[in-house]
Structure formats: C-alpha cells, structure tokens
C-alpha positions as CSV (number, residue, x, y, z in Angstrom):
1,X,-0.1,-0.2,0.0
2,X,1.3,3.4,-0.7
3,X,2.4,6.2,2.0
4,X,0.3,9.2,2.1
5,X,1.9,12.0,3.1
6,X,0.4,15.0,4.7
7,X,0.8,17.7,1.7
8,X,0.3,21.1,3.5
9,X,-0.3,23.2,0.8
10,X,-2.3,25.5,1.0
11,X,-5.1,27.7,-1.6
12,X,-4.4,31.0,-3.4
13,X,-3.7,34.0,-1.7
14,X,-4.1,32.4,1.9
15,X,-1.0,33.4,4.0
16,X,0.3,32.0,7.5
17,X,1.9,32.8,10.4
18,X,5.3,30.7,10.8
19,X,8.4,31.2,13.8
20,X,11.0,29.2,13.7
21,X,13.2,28.0,16.8
22,X,16.6,26.8,17.6
23,X,16.1,23.5,19.7
24,X,18.4,21.0,21.7
25,X,17.8,17.4,21.6
26,X,17.0,18.1,25.0
27,X,14.8,20.9,24.1
28,X,13.3,18.6,21.5
29,X,12.2,15.4,23.7
30,X,11.0,17.4,26.6
31,X,8.7,19.5,23.8
32,X,7.2,15.9,22.5
33,X,6.3,15.1,26.1
34,X,4.4,17.8,26.7
35,X,2.6,17.8,23.4
36,X,1.6,14.2,23.6
37,X,-1.8,13.8,24.6
38,X,-2.6,17.2,23.5
39,X,-1.6,17.5,19.7
40,X,-2.3,14.3,17.8
41,X,0.4,13.2,15.2
42,X,-0.2,14.0,11.4
43,X,-1.7,10.8,10.5
44,X,-0.1,10.4,7.5
45,X,2.9,9.8,8.7
46,X,2.5,5.8,10.0
47,X,4.2,4.1,12.5
48,X,7.4,5.3,12.4
49,X,5.6,9.3,13.7
50,X,8.6,11.0,11.5
51,X,8.9,11.0,7.4
52,X,11.7,12.5,5.7
53,X,11.8,15.5,2.7
54,X,14.1,16.2,0.4
55,X,13.9,19.3,-1.4
56,X,15.9,21.0,-4.2
57,X,16.0,24.7,-4.2
58,X,16.3,27.5,-7.0
59,X,18.1,30.8,-7.3
60,X,19.1,33.0,-9.9
61,X,23.0,33.7,-11.4
62,X,23.0,36.6,-9.0
63,X,22.1,34.4,-5.5
64,X,18.9,36.7,-5.1
65,X,17.2,34.1,-3.0
66,X,20.4,33.9,-0.6
67,X,21.2,37.4,-0.9
68,X,16.8,38.4,0.2
69,X,17.7,36.0,2.9
70,X,20.3,37.6,4.8
71,X,18.9,41.1,4.7
72,X,15.9,40.0,5.7
73,X,14.0,41.5,2.5
74,X,10.0,41.7,2.1
75,X,8.6,40.4,0.4
76,X,10.3,37.4,-1.0
77,X,10.1,34.3,-2.6
78,X,12.5,31.0,-3.5
79,X,11.2,28.4,-5.5
80,X,12.4,24.6,-4.5
81,X,11.0,20.8,-5.5
82,X,10.1,18.3,-3.0
83,X,9.9,14.4,-2.2
84,X,9.1,12.7,1.0
85,X,10.9,9.4,1.9
86,X,13.5,8.8,-1.2
87,X,10.3,8.1,-2.9
88,X,9.6,9.5,-6.7
89,X,6.0,9.0,-6.5
90,X,4.8,12.7,-5.7
91,X,7.5,15.2,-6.4
92,X,6.0,18.2,-6.2
93,X,7.2,22.1,-7.4
94,X,6.3,24.9,-4.8
95,X,6.6,28.6,-4.7
96,X,7.0,30.0,-0.9
97,X,6.6,33.6,-0.4
98,X,7.2,35.9,2.3
99,X,5.3,38.8,3.3
100,X,4.9,41.2,6.0
101,X,6.2,38.6,8.0
102,X,3.6,35.4,6.6
103,X,3.8,32.7,4.6
104,X,2.6,31.6,1.7
105,X,3.0,28.4,-0.3
106,X,1.9,27.5,-3.5
107,X,2.7,24.1,-5.4
108,X,2.1,21.7,-8.4
109,X,2.7,18.1,-9.2
110,X,5.7,17.6,-11.6
111,X,6.8,14.5,-13.4
112,X,9.6,13.0,-13.2
113,X,10.7,13.5,-16.1
114,X,9.9,17.1,-16.1
115,X,11.8,16.6,-12.1
116,X,15.0,15.5,-14.5
117,X,14.9,18.6,-16.8
118,X,14.6,20.9,-14.1
119,X,17.3,19.2,-12.2
120,X,19.8,20.1,-15.2
121,X,19.2,23.1,-15.8
122,X,16.6,22.8,-18.3
123,X,13.4,23.8,-19.5
124,X,10.9,21.0,-19.8
125,X,8.3,21.1,-22.8
126,X,5.3,22.7,-21.6
127,X,1.8,22.3,-22.8
128,X,-1.5,24.1,-22.9
129,X,-2.4,22.4,-19.7
130,X,1.3,22.5,-18.1
131,X,0.7,24.5,-14.5
132,X,1.2,28.2,-14.4
133,X,3.3,27.7,-11.5
134,X,5.4,25.7,-14.0
135,X,5.1,28.0,-16.2
136,X,6.3,30.8,-14.1
137,X,9.5,29.0,-13.0
138,X,10.3,28.2,-16.6
139,X,10.5,31.6,-17.4
140,X,12.3,32.7,-14.8
141,X,14.8,30.8,-15.9
142,X,15.0,32.2,-19.4
143,X,14.8,35.8,-18.2
144,X,17.0,35.1,-14.8
145,X,19.0,32.1,-15.1
146,X,17.0,30.3,-12.2
147,X,19.0,27.2,-11.8
148,X,19.1,24.5,-9.1
149,X,21.2,25.1,-6.4
150,X,21.5,23.1,-3.0
151,X,19.5,19.8,-1.7
152,X,18.2,20.5,1.6
153,X,17.2,16.9,3.7
154,X,16.2,16.5,6.8
155,X,13.6,14.1,9.2
156,X,10.5,16.0,10.3
157,X,7.9,15.3,13.0
158,X,4.7,16.8,12.4
159,X,1.9,17.8,14.7
160,X,-1.5,19.0,13.8
161,X,-3.8,21.0,15.4
162,X,-7.7,21.6,13.6
163,X,-8.4,25.1,15.7
164,X,-6.4,27.5,14.4
165,X,-5.0,25.3,11.7
166,X,-1.4,24.8,13.9
167,X,1.4,22.6,12.4
168,X,4.0,22.3,14.5
169,X,7.1,20.1,13.0
170,X,10.5,19.5,14.4
171,X,13.0,18.9,12.0
172,X,16.0,17.1,12.9
173,X,19.4,16.2,11.1
174,X,19.5,18.9,8.4
175,X,22.2,18.5,6.0
176,X,22.6,20.4,2.8
177,X,24.4,18.7,-0.5
178,X,25.7,20.5,-3.9
179,X,24.6,17.6,-5.6
180,X,21.9,19.0,-7.4
181,X,22.1,16.2,-10.1
182,X,21.7,13.0,-7.4
183,X,18.1,15.0,-6.2
184,X,16.5,11.3,-7.5
185,X,18.7,9.3,-6.0
186,X,18.1,7.4,-2.6
187,X,21.1,8.1,-1.0
188,X,23.4,11.2,-1.9
189,X,26.6,12.4,0.8
190,X,25.0,15.9,2.5
191,X,26.8,17.5,5.3
192,X,25.5,18.5,8.7
193,X,23.9,22.6,8.6
194,X,24.3,23.4,12.2
195,X,25.9,22.5,15.2
196,X,25.5,18.9,16.7
197,X,22.5,18.2,18.6
198,X,20.5,21.4,17.3
199,X,17.9,21.4,15.9
200,X,14.4,23.6,14.4
201,X,10.8,23.6,15.4
202,X,8.3,25.1,13.5
203,X,5.4,26.9,14.7
204,X,2.5,27.9,11.7
205,X,-0.8,28.9,12.0
206,X,-3.6,31.1,10.6
207,X,-5.1,33.9,12.6
208,X,-4.6,32.3,16.0
209,X,-3.0,30.1,18.3
210,X,-4.6,28.8,21.0
211,X,-3.3,29.2,24.6
212,X,-2.5,26.3,25.5
213,X,-0.4,25.5,22.7
214,X,1.5,28.4,23.4
215,X,1.9,27.5,26.8
216,X,2.8,24.1,25.9
217,X,5.1,24.9,23.8
218,X,6.9,28.1,26.0
219,X,7.8,29.7,22.5
220,X,9.3,32.7,24.6
221,X,11.8,30.6,26.3
222,X,12.9,29.5,22.7
223,X,15.5,31.2,20.5
224,X,13.6,32.2,17.6
225,X,15.6,32.5,14.0
226,X,14.9,33.9,10.8
227,X,17.4,32.0,8.4
228,X,15.5,29.5,6.8
229,X,17.1,26.3,6.1
230,X,18.1,27.2,2.3
231,X,20.3,29.6,3.6
232,X,21.7,27.4,6.4
233,X,22.8,24.5,3.3
234,X,23.3,27.3,0.6
235,X,25.6,29.2,3.0
236,X,27.5,26.3,3.2
237,X,28.5,25.3,-0.7
238,X,28.5,28.9,-2.0
C-alpha cells in the first residue's frame, strides 16, 4: 500500500504565521512529552511518526534568494522541488512566499521527466495544460537564469491541531548537498549545517495560536531564528 504523506499546500492567496526556533535535543524531547495527548501527530506519517523531506532549491545567477534571506528582504520568494522518503511517486514543485512576516505556499505536481529536466537546469516541454507555477519557473529560468543550487534534507516529526490550523514540526538532522544531479537518488552525500545536537522547531498557524498550545511549547523561552534551511545549506556550499 502506498504511503500517503501530508501535503501542507495552501489555497491561493492564503497566508500563514510561521515562526522558527533553534532547539537542542533535550528541548525537543521535552516538547514531545508535553505535546503527547494534547496535539496529535499527523496521521499520514505512519507508525514511525517521522518522515524524510528532501528539497531541491533554485536561485538565479546573482544568488538573489540567498541574499534576500540574509538581508531579511520582505517580500521575497523561492522555488523548490520536494519529495518525501526518497520516493519518486509524488514530486511537487513549490513556490514559497514571505510577505509582512507571513508565508504562503503554492504547489503543483511534476512528472519524473519534468523533474529530471529541471535538475539539469533545462526547461521541460510545456503544454497548454501545464501548471502556471511551472510556467513561471521556466520563465525565470529564461530571463533570470534560475538554476538548481542546493539540496536540503531532514527528518520531520509533525503535529497538527485543527483549531487555528496549527502545525508544529520538529526538523532534525538538517543537512545539505550541492550534488543537485543526485536529487532523486536513494542515497546522496550530505553535510550537516547546524552544530551537533541542534534542530529546528517550526510553529505555523492561520489567524490565531490557541493559548494552551502556546503555553505548552513555551515559545518565549526558545531562540527564534529568521534563517531558512535553504540559507543554512547554501551558506556552506557557495
């Protein structure tokens, strides 16, 4: 039976709050204990409660996405291709935007053939029914020379809460690779980008974060970070 992975794609024009925090292994363990019985794990992760995420990020010849992230430019956006658990069964192209501190994510599915073309920096054949998101990336590849730059990979433990559409994710073992041509391979060479024992907690929600969840994760005691995983991985591979 094919394993189904939660797809957090959002409707057009919907923006969410998103906060990121650096956490130690001990802090994540404490949070997992506190969340147990209060916020359920995403039901799509299966018995292990964790899945692998691998993303291939694009940037232009001026490294605009990297520079904008470093400078905290608002608004900004970046393209990536994403797969789960090293599987080629579901390949998605995603555009992530950040505007006034909120985020929006748009996505469409890719065929393996389209993905392999994009991995090589080539524009795949487009048809009348080709998604607008793919067309936009292809246009940027022509006018701004967007190309795949770095792979980001990590293991994610996801919790979901329906009220406020809350999603709490714990991303561990964050690593990067500049071997973009190996994106669809089972195993690739990876380099950790955080100090040993450091991981990232993300808290995402729509209009409000329920008070009991806020108190449970004690966000005020954690070290908030504005850097993205893409930025962290690019920093080691420029």
